[in-house]
N, CA, C, O and CB atoms as a CASP TS submission, in Angstrom:
PFRMAT TS
TARGET T0000
AUTHOR 0000-0000-0000
METHOD Language model
MODEL 1
PARENT N/A
ATOM      1  N   UNK     1       0.300  -7.805  -7.576  1.00  0.00           N
ATOM      2  CA  UNK     1       0.359  -6.376  -7.386  1.00  0.00           C
ATOM      3  C   UNK     1       1.801  -6.001  -7.039  1.00  0.00           C
ATOM      4  O   UNK     1       2.476  -6.696  -6.279  1.00  0.00           O
ATOM      5  CB  UNK     1      -0.635  -5.915  -6.278  1.00  0.00           C
ATOM      6  N   UNK     2       2.251  -4.896  -7.609  1.00  0.00           N
ATOM      7  CA  UNK     2       3.574  -4.362  -7.314  1.00  0.00           C
ATOM      8  C   UNK     2       3.433  -2.958  -6.753  1.00  0.00           C
ATOM      9  O   UNK     2       2.523  -2.214  -7.121  1.00  0.00           O
ATOM     10  CB  UNK     2       4.469  -4.361  -8.578  1.00  0.00           C
ATOM     11  N   UNK     3       4.340  -2.610  -5.863  1.00  0.00           N
ATOM     12  CA  UNK     3       4.374  -1.264  -5.289  1.00  0.00           C
ATOM     13  C   UNK     3       5.775  -0.708  -5.492  1.00  0.00           C
ATOM     14  O   UNK     3       6.766  -1.358  -5.159  1.00  0.00           O
ATOM     15  CB  UNK     3       3.981  -1.274  -3.765  1.00  0.00           C
ATOM     16  N   UNK     4       5.850   0.482  -6.033  1.00  0.00           N
ATOM     17  CA  UNK     4       7.114   1.191  -6.190  1.00  0.00           C
ATOM     18  C   UNK     4       7.075   2.372  -5.235  1.00  0.00           C
ATOM     19  O   UNK     4       6.268   3.286  -5.405  1.00  0.00           O
ATOM     20  CB  UNK     4       7.351   1.656  -7.682  1.00  0.00           C
ATOM     21  N   UNK     5       7.941   2.356  -4.234  1.00  0.00           N
ATOM     22  CA  UNK     5       7.964   3.389  -3.214  1.00  0.00           C
ATOM     23  C   UNK     5       9.217   4.222  -3.437  1.00  0.00           C
ATOM     24  O   UNK     5      10.331   3.717  -3.297  1.00  0.00           O
ATOM     25  CB  UNK     5       7.928   2.779  -1.771  1.00  0.00           C
ATOM     26  N   UNK     6       9.044   5.491  -3.781  1.00  0.00           N
ATOM     27  CA  UNK     6      10.170   6.364  -4.084  1.00  0.00           C
ATOM     28  C   UNK     6      10.397   7.277  -2.887  1.00  0.00           C
ATOM     29  O   UNK     6       9.506   8.028  -2.491  1.00  0.00           O
ATOM     30  CB  UNK     6       9.915   7.193  -5.386  1.00  0.00           C
ATOM     31  N   UNK     7      11.592   7.207  -2.316  1.00  0.00           N
ATOM     32  CA  UNK     7      11.906   8.026  -1.153  1.00  0.00           C
ATOM     33  C   UNK     7      13.151   8.860  -1.424  1.00  0.00           C
ATOM     34  O   UNK     7      13.936   8.554  -2.322  1.00  0.00           O
ATOM     35  CB  UNK     7      12.107   7.146   0.097  1.00  0.00           C
ATOM     36  N   UNK     8      13.317   9.902  -0.649  1.00  0.00           N
ATOM     37  CA  UNK     8      14.499  10.735  -0.776  1.00  0.00           C
ATOM     38  C   UNK     8      14.282  12.091  -0.145  1.00  0.00           C
ATOM     39  O   UNK     8      13.202  12.394   0.362  1.00  0.00           O
ATOM     40  CB  UNK     8      14.882  10.894  -2.231  1.00  0.00           C
ATOM     41  N   UNK     9      15.303  12.888  -0.183  1.00  0.00           N
ATOM     42  CA  UNK     9      15.244  14.225   0.395  1.00  0.00           C
ATOM     43  C   UNK     9      14.321  15.138  -0.394  1.00  0.00           C
ATOM     44  O   UNK     9      14.011  14.873  -1.556  1.00  0.00           O
ATOM     45  CB  UNK     9      16.630  14.828   0.461  1.00  0.00           C
ATOM     46  N   UNK    10      13.894  16.191   0.234  1.00  0.00           N
ATOM     47  CA  UNK    10      13.031  17.176  -0.408  1.00  0.00           C
ATOM     48  C   UNK    10      13.755  17.838  -1.579  1.00  0.00           C
ATOM     49  O   UNK    10      14.917  18.230  -1.467  1.00  0.00           O
ATOM     50  CB  UNK    10      12.574  18.236   0.609  1.00  0.00           C
ATOM     51  N   UNK    11      13.048  17.954  -2.701  1.00  0.00           N
ATOM     52  CA  UNK    11      13.586  18.689  -3.840  1.00  0.00           C
ATOM     53  C   UNK    11      14.543  17.930  -4.738  1.00  0.00           C
ATOM     54  O   UNK    11      15.208  18.542  -5.573  1.00  0.00           O
ATOM     55  CB  UNK    11      14.262  19.870  -3.354  1.00  0.00           C
ATOM     56  N   UNK    12      14.634  16.603  -4.592  1.00  0.00           N
ATOM     57  CA  UNK    12      15.589  15.841  -5.402  1.00  0.00           C
ATOM     58  C   UNK    12      14.969  15.237  -6.664  1.00  0.00           C
ATOM     59  O   UNK    12      15.676  14.610  -7.453  1.00  0.00           O
ATOM     60  CB  UNK    12      16.192  14.741  -4.568  1.00  0.00           C
ATOM     61  N   UNK    13      13.656  15.416  -6.866  1.00  0.00           N
ATOM     62  CA  UNK    13      13.031  14.948  -8.093  1.00  0.00           C
ATOM     63  C   UNK    13      12.183  13.696  -7.974  1.00  0.00           C
ATOM     64  O   UNK    13      11.914  13.038  -8.979  1.00  0.00           O
ATOM     65  CB  UNK    13      14.063  14.710  -9.080  1.00  0.00           C
ATOM     66  N   UNK    14      11.757  13.353  -6.774  1.00  0.00           N
ATOM     67  CA  UNK    14      10.935  12.150  -6.577  1.00  0.00           C
ATOM     68  C   UNK    14       9.640  12.216  -7.386  1.00  0.00           C
ATOM     69  O   UNK    14       9.253  11.240  -8.030  1.00  0.00           O
ATOM     70  CB  UNK    14      10.609  11.967  -5.089  1.00  0.00           C
ATOM     71  N   UNK    15       8.979  13.363  -7.349  1.00  0.00           N
ATOM     72  CA  UNK    15       7.713  13.505  -8.074  1.00  0.00           C
ATOM     73  C   UNK    15       7.946  13.415  -9.569  1.00  0.00           C
ATOM     74  O   UNK    15       7.147  12.802 -10.277  1.00  0.00           O
ATOM     75  CB  UNK    15       7.029  14.836  -7.724  1.00  0.00           C
ATOM     76  N   UNK    16       9.003  14.000 -10.059  1.00  0.00           N
ATOM     77  CA  UNK    16       9.328  13.947 -11.486  1.00  0.00           C
ATOM     78  C   UNK    16       9.558  12.509 -11.934  1.00  0.00           C
ATOM     79  O   UNK    16       9.029  12.079 -12.959  1.00  0.00           O
ATOM     80  CB  UNK    16      10.569  14.800 -11.788  1.00  0.00           C
ATOM     81  N   UNK    17      10.345  11.771 -11.164  1.00  0.00           N
ATOM     82  CA  UNK    17      10.618  10.368 -11.486  1.00  0.00           C
ATOM     83  C   UNK    17       9.333   9.550 -11.400  1.00  0.00           C
ATOM     84  O   UNK    17       9.075   8.705 -12.258  1.00  0.00           O
ATOM     85  CB  UNK    17      11.690   9.786 -10.536  1.00  0.00           C
ATOM     86  N   UNK    18       8.528   9.797 -10.367  1.00  0.00           N
ATOM     87  CA  UNK    18       7.278   9.059 -10.197  1.00  0.00           C
ATOM     88  C   UNK    18       6.327   9.295 -11.367  1.00  0.00           C
ATOM     89  O   UNK    18       5.684   8.360 -11.843  1.00  0.00           O
ATOM     90  CB  UNK    18       6.603   9.458  -8.888  1.00  0.00           C
ATOM     91  N   UNK    19       6.238  10.527 -11.825  1.00  0.00           N
ATOM     92  CA  UNK    19       5.357  10.841 -12.953  1.00  0.00           C
ATOM     93  C   UNK    19       5.835  10.173 -14.235  1.00  0.00           C
ATOM     94  O   UNK    19       5.026   9.703 -15.034  1.00  0.00           O
ATOM     95  CB  UNK    19       5.273  12.353 -13.158  1.00  0.00           C
ATOM     96  N   UNK    20       7.147  10.130 -14.428  1.00  0.00           N
ATOM     97  CA  UNK    20       7.696   9.454 -15.616  1.00  0.00           C
ATOM     98  C   UNK    20       7.417   7.952 -15.548  1.00  0.00           C
ATOM     99  O   UNK    20       7.024   7.345 -16.544  1.00  0.00           O
ATOM    100  CB  UNK    20       9.226   9.710 -15.738  1.00  0.00           C
ATOM    101  N   UNK    21       7.618   7.361 -14.385  1.00  0.00           N
ATOM    102  CA  UNK    21       7.336   5.939 -14.193  1.00  0.00           C
ATOM    103  C   UNK    21       5.861   5.654 -14.408  1.00  0.00           C
ATOM    104  O   UNK    21       5.504   4.675 -15.064  1.00  0.00           O
ATOM    105  CB  UNK    21       7.763   5.487 -12.792  1.00  0.00           C
ATOM    106  N   UNK    22       5.001   6.503 -13.859  1.00  0.00           N
ATOM    107  CA  UNK    22       3.548   6.369 -14.018  1.00  0.00           C
ATOM    108  C   UNK    22       3.158   6.387 -15.496  1.00  0.00           C
ATOM    109  O   UNK    22       2.382   5.542 -15.941  1.00  0.00           O
ATOM    110  CB  UNK    22       2.817   7.499 -13.264  1.00  0.00           C
ATOM    111  N   UNK    23       3.683   7.325 -16.242  1.00  0.00           N
ATOM    112  CA  UNK    23       3.348   7.435 -17.662  1.00  0.00           C
ATOM    113  C   UNK    23       3.758   6.176 -18.437  1.00  0.00           C
ATOM    114  O   UNK    23       3.044   5.747 -19.343  1.00  0.00           O
ATOM    115  CB  UNK    23       4.028   8.667 -18.270  1.00  0.00           C
ATOM    116  N   UNK    24       4.896   5.591 -18.084  1.00  0.00           N
ATOM    117  CA  UNK    24       5.350   4.383 -18.765  1.00  0.00           C
ATOM    118  C   UNK    24       4.554   3.156 -18.355  1.00  0.00           C
ATOM    119  O   UNK    24       4.263   2.300 -19.191  1.00  0.00           O
ATOM    120  CB  UNK    24       6.814   4.153 -18.488  1.00  0.00           C
ATOM    121  N   UNK    25       4.198   3.058 -17.085  1.00  0.00           N
ATOM    122  CA  UNK    25       3.499   1.863 -16.595  1.00  0.00           C
ATOM    123  C   UNK    25       2.023   1.852 -16.967  1.00  0.00           C
ATOM    124  O   UNK    25       1.451   0.782 -17.178  1.00  0.00           O
ATOM    125  CB  UNK    25       3.638   1.764 -15.094  1.00  0.00           C
ATOM    126  N   UNK    26       1.398   3.017 -17.051  1.00  0.00           N
ATOM    127  CA  UNK    26      -0.050   3.048 -17.293  1.00  0.00           C
ATOM    128  C   UNK    26      -0.417   2.556 -18.693  1.00  0.00           C
ATOM    129  O   UNK    26      -1.585   2.275 -18.961  1.00  0.00           O
ATOM    130  CB  UNK    26      -0.579   4.461 -17.095  1.00  0.00           C
ATOM    131  N   UNK    27       0.556   2.450 -19.576  1.00  0.00           N
ATOM    132  CA  UNK    27       0.280   1.952 -20.924  1.00  0.00           C
ATOM    133  C   UNK    27      -0.081   0.470 -20.915  1.00  0.00           C
ATOM    134  O   UNK    27      -0.806   0.002 -21.793  1.00  0.00           O
ATOM    135  CB  UNK    27       1.485   2.185 -21.828  1.00  0.00           C
ATOM    136  N   UNK    28       0.422  -0.271 -19.924  1.00  0.00           N
ATOM    137  CA  UNK    28       0.242  -1.712 -19.903  1.00  0.00           C
ATOM    138  C   UNK    28      -0.589  -2.236 -18.741  1.00  0.00           C
ATOM    139  O   UNK    28      -0.905  -3.426 -18.712  1.00  0.00           O
ATOM    140  CB  UNK    28       1.559  -2.360 -19.876  1.00  0.00           C
ATOM    141  N   UNK    29      -0.952  -1.398 -17.792  1.00  0.00           N
ATOM    142  CA  UNK    29      -1.698  -1.899 -16.637  1.00  0.00           C
ATOM    143  C   UNK    29      -2.403  -0.758 -15.914  1.00  0.00           C
ATOM    144  O   UNK    29      -2.213   0.419 -16.218  1.00  0.00           O
ATOM    145  CB  UNK    29      -0.761  -2.641 -15.671  1.00  0.00           C
ATOM    146  N   UNK    30      -3.226  -1.155 -14.943  1.00  0.00           N
ATOM    147  CA  UNK    30      -3.907  -0.167 -14.110  1.00  0.00           C
ATOM    148  C   UNK    30      -2.904   0.348 -13.081  1.00  0.00           C
ATOM    149  O   UNK    30      -2.328  -0.433 -12.323  1.00  0.00           O
ATOM    150  CB  UNK    30      -5.179  -0.780 -13.411  1.00  0.00           C
ATOM    151  N   UNK    31      -2.697   1.658 -13.055  1.00  0.00           N
ATOM    152  CA  UNK    31      -1.675   2.259 -12.198  1.00  0.00           C
ATOM    153  C   UNK    31      -2.287   3.424 -11.430  1.00  0.00           C
ATOM    154  O   UNK    31      -3.106   4.173 -11.964  1.00  0.00           O
ATOM    155  CB  UNK    31      -0.449   2.735 -13.036  1.00  0.00           C
ATOM    156  N   UNK    32      -1.881   3.566 -10.176  1.00  0.00           N
ATOM    157  CA  UNK    32      -2.306   4.694  -9.346  1.00  0.00           C
ATOM    158  C   UNK    32      -1.056   5.400  -8.853  1.00  0.00           C
ATOM    159  O   UNK    32      -0.129   4.756  -8.362  1.00  0.00           O
ATOM    160  CB  UNK    32      -3.206   4.228  -8.146  1.00  0.00           C
ATOM    161  N   UNK    33      -1.027   6.715  -8.981  1.00  0.00           N
ATOM    162  CA  UNK    33       0.077   7.529  -8.484  1.00  0.00           C
ATOM    163  C   UNK    33      -0.404   8.280  -7.252  1.00  0.00           C
ATOM    164  O   UNK    33      -1.330   9.087  -7.332  1.00  0.00           O
ATOM    165  CB  UNK    33       0.598   8.517  -9.579  1.00  0.00           C
ATOM    166  N   UNK    34       0.229   8.013  -6.107  1.00  0.00           N
ATOM    167  CA  UNK    34      -0.090   8.723  -4.874  1.00  0.00           C
ATOM    168  C   UNK    34       1.088   9.623  -4.541  1.00  0.00           C
ATOM    169  O   UNK    34       2.184   9.141  -4.257  1.00  0.00           O
ATOM    170  CB  UNK    34      -0.400   7.732  -3.700  1.00  0.00           C
ATOM    171  N   UNK    35       0.864  10.915  -4.574  1.00  0.00           N
ATOM    172  CA  UNK    35       1.904  11.903  -4.297  1.00  0.00           C
ATOM    173  C   UNK    35       1.668  12.485  -2.908  1.00  0.00           C
ATOM    174  O   UNK    35       0.575  12.969  -2.613  1.00  0.00           O
ATOM    175  CB  UNK    35       1.917  13.029  -5.380  1.00  0.00           C
ATOM    176  N   UNK    36       2.684  12.440  -2.060  1.00  0.00           N
ATOM    177  CA  UNK    36       2.558  12.928  -0.690  1.00  0.00           C
ATOM    178  C   UNK    36       2.141  14.379  -0.601  1.00  0.00           C
ATOM    179  O   UNK    36       1.368  14.742   0.286  1.00  0.00           O
ATOM    180  CB  UNK    36       3.844  12.747   0.029  1.00  0.00           C
ATOM    181  N   UNK    37       2.636  15.223  -1.503  1.00  0.00           N
ATOM    182  CA  UNK    37       2.256  16.645  -1.486  1.00  0.00           C
ATOM    183  C   UNK    37       0.763  16.811  -1.724  1.00  0.00           C
ATOM    184  O   UNK    37       0.111  17.619  -1.062  1.00  0.00           O
ATOM    185  CB  UNK    37       3.046  17.430  -2.548  1.00  0.00           C
ATOM    186  N   UNK    38       0.221  16.052  -2.666  1.00  0.00           N
ATOM    187  CA  UNK    38      -1.217  16.138  -2.969  1.00  0.00           C
ATOM    188  C   UNK    38      -2.044  15.565  -1.825  1.00  0.00           C
ATOM    189  O   UNK    38      -3.079  16.129  -1.469  1.00  0.00           O
ATOM    190  CB  UNK    38      -1.543  15.391  -4.281  1.00  0.00           C
ATOM    191  N   UNK    39      -1.599  14.447  -1.241  1.00  0.00           N
ATOM    192  CA  UNK    39      -2.315  13.859  -0.108  1.00  0.00           C
ATOM    193  C   UNK    39      -2.377  14.816   1.081  1.00  0.00           C
ATOM    194  O   UNK    39      -3.401  14.895   1.760  1.00  0.00           O
ATOM    195  CB  UNK    39      -1.649  12.552   0.313  1.00  0.00           C
ATOM    196  N   UNK    40      -1.287  15.543   1.336  1.00  0.00           N
ATOM    197  CA  UNK    40      -1.291  16.518   2.429  1.00  0.00           C
ATOM    198  C   UNK    40      -2.277  17.643   2.152  1.00  0.00           C
ATOM    199  O   UNK    40      -2.930  18.126   3.077  1.00  0.00           O
ATOM    200  CB  UNK    40       0.114  17.091   2.643  1.00  0.00           C
ATOM    201  N   UNK    41      -2.400  18.073   0.896  1.00  0.00           N
ATOM    202  CA  UNK    41      -3.373  19.127   0.564  1.00  0.00           C
ATOM    203  C   UNK    41      -4.794  18.649   0.780  1.00  0.00           C
ATOM    204  O   UNK    41      -5.643  19.405   1.252  1.00  0.00           O
ATOM    205  CB  UNK    41      -3.197  19.588  -0.886  1.00  0.00           C
ATOM    206  N   UNK    42      -5.059  17.385   0.434  1.00  0.00           N
ATOM    207  CA  UNK    42      -6.412  16.837   0.535  1.00  0.00           C
ATOM    208  C   UNK    42      -6.785  16.543   1.987  1.00  0.00           C
ATOM    209  O   UNK    42      -7.881  16.890   2.428  1.00  0.00           O
ATOM    210  CB  UNK    42      -6.533  15.562  -0.307  1.00  0.00           C
ATOM    211  N   UNK    43      -5.884  15.907   2.730  1.00  0.00           N
ATOM    212  CA  UNK    43      -6.216  15.434   4.076  1.00  0.00           C
ATOM    213  C   UNK    43      -5.754  16.374   5.183  1.00  0.00           C
ATOM    214  O   UNK    43      -6.040  16.127   6.354  1.00  0.00           O
ATOM    215  CB  UNK    43      -5.613  14.080   4.297  1.00  0.00           C
ATOM    216  N   UNK    44      -5.064  17.419   4.845  1.00  0.00           N
ATOM    217  CA  UNK    44      -4.639  18.394   5.844  1.00  0.00           C
ATOM    218  C   UNK    44      -3.148  18.421   6.027  1.00  0.00           C
ATOM    219  O   UNK    44      -2.457  17.424   5.818  1.00  0.00           O
ATOM    220  CB  UNK    44      -5.292  18.112   7.153  1.00  0.00           C
ATOM    221  N   UNK    45      -2.666  19.565   6.417  1.00  0.00           N
ATOM    222  CA  UNK    45      -1.224  19.758   6.550  1.00  0.00           C
ATOM    223  C   UNK    45      -0.679  19.204   7.863  1.00  0.00           C
ATOM    224  O   UNK    45       0.530  19.260   8.088  1.00  0.00           O
ATOM    225  CB  UNK    45      -0.890  21.227   6.443  1.00  0.00           C
ATOM    226  N   UNK    46      -1.528  18.676   8.729  1.00  0.00           N
ATOM    227  CA  UNK    46      -1.068  18.180  10.024  1.00  0.00           C
ATOM    228  C   UNK    46      -0.544  16.749   9.958  1.00  0.00           C
ATOM    229  O   UNK    46      -0.263  16.147  10.995  1.00  0.00           O
ATOM    230  CB  UNK    46      -2.190  18.258  11.028  1.00  0.00           C
ATOM    231  N   UNK    47      -0.408  16.188   8.735  1.00  0.00           N
ATOM    232  CA  UNK    47       0.089  14.818   8.594  1.00  0.00           C
ATOM    233  C   UNK    47       1.607  14.732   8.727  1.00  0.00           C
ATOM    234  O   UNK    47       2.142  13.654   8.987  1.00  0.00           O
ATOM    235  CB  UNK    47      -0.338  14.250   7.255  1.00  0.00           C
ATOM    236  N   UNK    48       2.291  15.825   8.555  1.00  0.00           N
ATOM    237  CA  UNK    48       3.750  15.814   8.679  1.00  0.00           C
ATOM    238  C   UNK    48       4.448  15.699   7.352  1.00  0.00           C
ATOM    239  O   UNK    48       5.678  15.678   7.301  1.00  0.00           O
ATOM    240  CB  UNK    48       4.184  14.689   9.560  1.00  0.00           C
TER
END
């Protein structure tokens, strides 16, 4: 199993890069994309 953790300042394109990486990797293996913005919407805004 491999994990690619993309970090950086707000608004620098982390989600864009992650989505591009996801699209390329999912062709050859099982891939899950976890986006912090989406996780905060699902689990609540009190996560920070």
